[in-house]
PLY file of the C-alpha trace (Angstrom):
ply
format ascii 1.0
element vertex 276
property float x
property float y
property float z
element edge 275
property int vertex1
property int vertex2
end_header
0.00 0.01 -0.01
2.78 2.39 0.91
4.57 1.76 -2.40
1.33 2.46 -4.29
0.94 5.79 -2.46
4.52 6.69 -3.32
3.96 5.76 -6.97
0.80 7.87 -7.16
2.61 10.77 -5.52
5.49 10.53 -7.98
3.10 10.42 -10.91
1.18 13.40 -9.57
4.44 15.33 -9.06
5.63 14.42 -12.56
2.34 15.52 -14.08
2.49 18.78 -12.13
5.99 19.44 -13.45
4.86 18.55 -16.99
1.91 20.92 -16.91
3.90 23.68 -15.26
6.61 23.53 -17.92
3.94 23.62 -20.62
2.19 26.58 -19.06
5.42 28.57 -18.92
6.60 27.60 -22.42
3.34 27.29 -24.34
3.76 30.46 -26.38
7.26 29.44 -27.39
5.81 26.14 -28.59
2.85 27.70 -30.39
4.89 30.57 -31.86
8.43 29.19 -32.45
10.10 32.48 -33.27
13.56 30.98 -32.66
13.02 28.50 -35.50
11.73 30.90 -38.17
13.59 31.38 -41.47
15.26 34.77 -41.90
13.09 37.53 -43.35
13.67 38.00 -47.07
11.76 40.93 -48.50
13.46 40.34 -51.87
11.10 37.38 -52.43
8.20 39.81 -52.33
9.89 42.45 -54.49
10.98 39.86 -57.09
7.35 38.76 -57.31
6.27 42.30 -58.11
4.83 42.80 -54.64
4.83 45.70 -52.24
5.51 45.72 -48.50
3.06 47.81 -46.54
3.41 48.78 -42.86
0.29 49.04 -40.77
-0.04 50.30 -37.20
-1.42 48.19 -34.35
-1.34 48.40 -30.57
2.22 47.02 -30.26
3.83 48.95 -33.09
4.11 48.12 -36.79
3.22 44.92 -38.59
3.55 44.20 -42.31
1.39 42.94 -45.11
2.55 42.13 -48.61
0.37 43.23 -51.49
0.73 41.26 -54.72
-1.44 42.82 -57.43
-3.40 40.84 -59.97
-1.45 40.00 -63.12
-4.60 40.86 -65.11
-4.63 44.56 -64.22
-7.37 45.38 -66.71
-9.83 43.31 -64.65
-10.49 45.73 -61.79
-11.58 45.72 -59.08
-9.75 42.47 -58.56
-10.96 39.55 -56.44
-8.74 39.12 -53.41
-7.00 36.27 -51.61
-5.96 37.09 -48.03
-3.57 34.40 -46.80
-2.26 33.55 -43.34
0.71 31.16 -43.07
1.59 28.49 -40.51
3.33 29.14 -37.21
6.80 28.00 -38.34
6.85 30.14 -41.48
6.86 33.79 -42.57
4.83 35.51 -45.25
7.85 36.23 -47.53
8.19 32.63 -48.65
4.61 32.51 -49.96
5.06 35.33 -52.48
6.69 33.28 -55.27
3.97 30.60 -55.09
1.02 32.90 -55.75
1.57 33.54 -59.46
-0.98 30.95 -60.58
-3.80 32.69 -58.71
-2.58 36.14 -59.78
-2.60 35.02 -63.40
-6.24 34.02 -62.85
-6.95 37.63 -61.93
-6.63 37.49 -58.14
-4.77 40.04 -56.06
-3.07 38.59 -52.98
-2.63 40.03 -49.49
-0.17 38.17 -47.24
-0.39 39.04 -43.56
2.48 38.84 -41.11
2.01 38.09 -37.43
3.45 40.22 -34.59
7.02 39.18 -33.83
7.36 37.33 -37.17
9.57 38.55 -39.99
9.98 42.30 -39.70
6.80 42.88 -37.69
7.02 44.28 -34.21
5.32 43.06 -31.05
4.68 39.63 -29.61
2.40 36.95 -31.01
-0.72 35.89 -29.14
-4.28 35.15 -30.12
-5.31 38.73 -29.33
-2.42 40.40 -31.16
-2.84 38.20 -34.24
-6.59 38.77 -34.21
-5.97 42.54 -34.04
-3.56 42.48 -37.02
-5.82 40.27 -39.13
-8.73 42.67 -38.56
-6.62 45.70 -39.54
-5.38 43.95 -42.68
-8.94 42.94 -43.59
-10.15 46.52 -43.21
-7.23 47.67 -45.36
-8.62 45.60 -48.25
-11.93 47.46 -48.05
-10.08 50.78 -48.35
-8.43 49.90 -51.68
-10.48 50.88 -54.75
-8.60 48.39 -56.96
-9.78 45.48 -54.80
-13.26 43.94 -54.76
-14.56 43.82 -51.16
-17.39 41.55 -52.26
-15.04 38.87 -53.54
-12.55 38.07 -50.78
-11.26 34.54 -50.15
-9.56 33.78 -46.86
-6.86 31.07 -46.91
-5.16 29.78 -43.79
-2.58 27.03 -43.36
-2.32 25.26 -39.99
-2.23 28.03 -37.37
-3.10 30.42 -40.21
-6.52 28.83 -40.27
-7.00 30.07 -36.73
-5.61 33.45 -37.71
-8.19 33.99 -40.49
-11.02 32.51 -38.45
-10.24 35.05 -35.71
-11.84 37.59 -38.04
-15.21 36.06 -37.10
-14.45 36.95 -33.48
-15.61 40.52 -33.86
-14.19 41.89 -37.14
-16.72 40.32 -39.50
-20.39 41.01 -38.94
-22.24 37.69 -39.24
-25.61 38.78 -37.88
-26.78 42.05 -39.37
-26.43 41.19 -43.06
-23.55 43.60 -43.59
-21.54 42.92 -46.74
-18.15 42.50 -45.10
-18.21 38.72 -45.07
-15.69 36.89 -47.26
-17.00 35.00 -50.25
-14.98 31.83 -49.75
-12.86 30.18 -47.03
-9.99 27.69 -47.48
-8.47 25.87 -44.50
-5.32 23.77 -44.85
-4.37 21.32 -42.09
-6.15 23.44 -39.50
-6.86 22.35 -35.95
-10.27 22.45 -34.29
-8.86 24.42 -31.34
-5.68 24.70 -29.32
-7.59 23.30 -26.36
-8.24 20.14 -28.37
-4.53 19.92 -29.17
-3.82 20.24 -25.45
-6.17 17.37 -24.64
-4.34 15.19 -27.15
-1.20 15.81 -25.10
-2.83 15.18 -21.71
-2.86 18.87 -20.81
-5.76 20.59 -19.03
-7.53 23.04 -21.37
-7.86 25.73 -18.70
-4.11 26.34 -18.93
-4.34 27.53 -22.58
-3.58 31.20 -23.06
-4.37 31.35 -26.80
-7.36 29.04 -27.47
-7.89 29.70 -31.22
-11.41 28.22 -30.96
-11.78 27.50 -34.67
-14.96 25.45 -34.29
-16.86 28.37 -32.76
-15.63 30.84 -35.36
-16.13 28.60 -38.40
-19.73 27.96 -37.33
-20.42 31.68 -37.82
-19.47 31.64 -41.51
-22.43 31.24 -43.86
-20.50 30.88 -47.11
-18.71 27.99 -48.81
-15.57 26.41 -47.33
-12.89 24.11 -48.74
-10.87 22.07 -46.24
-7.85 19.84 -46.84
-5.95 17.61 -44.44
-3.38 14.83 -44.44
-4.53 11.46 -43.13
-1.16 10.88 -41.46
-0.89 14.29 -39.78
0.88 13.90 -36.41
0.92 17.60 -35.57
-2.73 18.48 -36.15
-4.74 15.28 -35.67
-6.74 14.10 -38.66
-9.84 14.11 -36.45
-9.72 17.92 -36.56
-10.99 17.79 -40.14
-14.14 15.95 -39.13
-14.81 18.36 -36.27
-14.47 21.37 -38.58
-16.66 19.80 -41.26
-19.35 19.14 -38.64
-19.80 22.88 -37.93
-19.25 24.26 -41.46
-22.43 25.37 -43.20
-21.43 24.47 -46.76
-18.11 22.69 -47.12
-16.22 20.42 -49.45
-12.99 18.72 -48.52
-10.05 16.72 -49.80
-7.98 14.17 -47.88
-4.35 13.73 -48.90
-2.18 10.75 -48.12
0.49 12.52 -46.08
1.39 14.34 -42.90
1.34 17.95 -41.84
4.15 19.56 -43.81
4.13 17.39 -46.96
0.66 18.15 -48.27
-0.57 19.12 -50.73
1.75 16.83 -52.69
0.91 18.59 -55.96
0.86 22.35 -55.48
-0.15 23.30 -59.06
-3.15 20.97 -58.80
-3.99 22.37 -55.37
-4.14 25.92 -56.74
-6.24 24.73 -59.67
-8.67 23.16 -57.18
-8.77 26.37 -55.13
-9.36 28.52 -58.23
-12.20 26.28 -59.35
-13.70 26.35 -55.86
-13.60 30.12 -55.66
-14.86 30.79 -59.15
-17.83 28.34 -59.00
0 1
1 2
2 3
3 4
4 5
5 6
6 7
7 8
8 9
9 10
10 11
11 12
12 13
13 14
14 15
15 16
16 17
17 18
18 19
19 20
20 21
21 22
22 23
23 24
24 25
25 26
26 27
27 28
28 29
29 30
30 31
31 32
32 33
33 34
34 35
35 36
36 37
37 38
38 39
39 40
40 41
41 42
42 43
43 44
44 45
45 46
46 47
47 48
48 49
49 50
50 51
51 52
52 53
53 54
54 55
55 56
56 57
57 58
58 59
59 60
60 61
61 62
62 63
63 64
64 65
65 66
66 67
67 68
68 69
69 70
70 71
71 72
72 73
73 74
74 75
75 76
76 77
77 78
78 79
79 80
80 81
81 82
82 83
83 84
84 85
85 86
86 87
87 88
88 89
89 90
90 91
91 92
92 93
93 94
94 95
95 96
96 97
97 98
98 99
99 100
100 101
101 102
102 103
103 104
104 105
105 106
106 107
107 108
108 109
109 110
110 111
111 112
112 113
113 114
114 115
115 116
116 117
117 118
118 119
119 120
120 121
121 122
122 123
123 124
124 125
125 126
126 127
127 128
128 129
129 130
130 131
131 132
132 133
133 134
134 135
135 136
136 137
137 138
138 139
139 140
140 141
141 142
142 143
143 144
144 145
145 146
146 147
147 148
148 149
149 150
150 151
151 152
152 153
153 154
154 155
155 156
156 157
157 158
158 159
159 160
160 161
161 162
162 163
163 164
164 165
165 166
166 167
167 168
168 169
169 170
170 171
171 172
172 173
173 174
174 175
175 176
176 177
177 178
178 179
179 180
180 181
181 182
182 183
183 184
184 185
185 186
186 187
187 188
188 189
189 190
190 191
191 192
192 193
193 194
194 195
195 196
196 197
197 198
198 199
199 200
200 201
201 202
202 203
203 204
204 205
205 206
206 207
207 208
208 209
209 210
210 211
211 212
212 213
213 214
214 215
215 216
216 217
217 218
218 219
219 220
220 221
221 222
222 223
223 224
224 225
225 226
226 227
227 228
228 229
229 230
230 231
231 232
232 233
233 234
234 235
235 236
236 237
237 238
238 239
239 240
240 241
241 242
242 243
243 244
244 245
245 246
246 247
247 248
248 249
249 250
250 251
251 252
252 253
253 254
254 255
255 256
256 257
257 258
258 259
259 260
260 261
261 262
262 263
263 264
264 265
265 266
266 267
267 268
268 269
269 270
270 271
271 272
272 273
273 274
274 275
């Protein structure tokens, strides 16, 4: 009996240490700034893009504006894209030419503390920057505010869905809703990820409750996920599909960072989804 009590006490102590370490380090795990590639604005400039600085509560953050490559077709439909947590926006610029050749303008949004942007990343600071970038689109006469597609990869899905947490009016019939939504390998919530790792949800500082926010969107969604994803569990796809109003999806044979396995085909699928 005594040895059992000692074992339980050791397990409890070990779990307390485990959860304490997680609580202290969770933002370093969710936002791995120390692992990011170096900022490279030349990738944006070589793609014919423009870096734009916008003000938020912690200083300056950046967006990259890549105009449509069919300039005669104005105002242009817009893609607003949010990248994953281990990436920066610069690296996405060269891969957007297919959509730009289809007539889309592209807005890439950088998170606080990422790339050249100031501040510290958190759910609230990312939510603030996404809302400011979204409003910026509505202020540009060359962009069509009635034809905006939001695309988010991994954590970027949570970043774009944060717009439904106050920035996008989903109740009054206002016309600031996006037309389409694309989620790539996106989790249901950070609290669900915590449960997968035996961590109590109440410790989470940045919940990114994507299920609640996606349920507010009344338009069409397109979701993709890898069936061997070890970072964002494949079950997340089913949870998101369960709350989406009008969604199609595609399952890839792969993990988190190796899908889609055919990027040109992926962009063709996205273009067809947006345009139909």
